[in-house]
N, C-alpha and C positions, 0 to 999 in steps of 0.2 A: 504494500500500500504506500503510495507516494503522495505527499502533500507539500505544496509550495508555501513556505512560511513568510517570505518577503521577496519582493521583486523591485528592481530598479533598472535604470538603463544600463548599468555596468555590472550588477551582481544579483543573482538569485540565491536564496537559501532554501534548501529542500530537505525535508525529513522523510526517510523511508523506513518501513518496517517489513521484515520478511514474514510472510504468513506461515512458513514452515518452522523456522527456529525462533521466531519472535525477537530476533536481534534488531536493533535500530541503529541507523546512521544519519548523520547530518552532513549535507554537502553544501559547499559554497562554490558556485559556478560564476567565474568572472570573465567578462568580455572586454578586450582591449585591442584596439587597432587591428582588427581582423583575426585576433587570436583568442582562444578559449582556454582557461585553466580551471581545473576542478580539484578541490581538496575535500576529502571525506574523513570523518572520524566516527568511531563507534560511540554510542551514548546509552545511558540508561534512562534518558528522558523520553517521554512520549511526545507526540507532536504538540499537544496543548501546553505542556511544560516548556518545551523548547521555544515556542512562540512567545510565551510569557517572559522568558529570559531575554529574548531578542528585543523586546519592547522596553526593557529596563535601561536606565542610563548607564553609560560606560564607566568603568572603573578608571579613576584618574591616577596619575603618578603620586599625588598626595595621599590617596587612599592606600596605595601600596606601601608607601613610607610609614603611614600610621600603623598599618597592620604589622609591618616589620618591627617597629618600635615596641608595639604591644607584646609581640611574641618574644622579643629580646628581653624585655623587662621580666616576663614570666619565667624565663629560663635562668635569670640571675638570682631569683628568690630562693 
């Protein structure tokens, strides 16, 4: 079963689930200057969860630094 989660002029994000083994994959298909690139990864998210994550705001560098500082503080205690 294949479901398109987002579509733009340059990129489509597609979720696919195998009816046989029930494994799921996310694919990012990019189009640039007459070329197509596709990257896929296995996921445990169903299409609804994956779409919800795609609609969230992106993680910023400051978010990553705050998480690192928090984890570093926890390991020093």
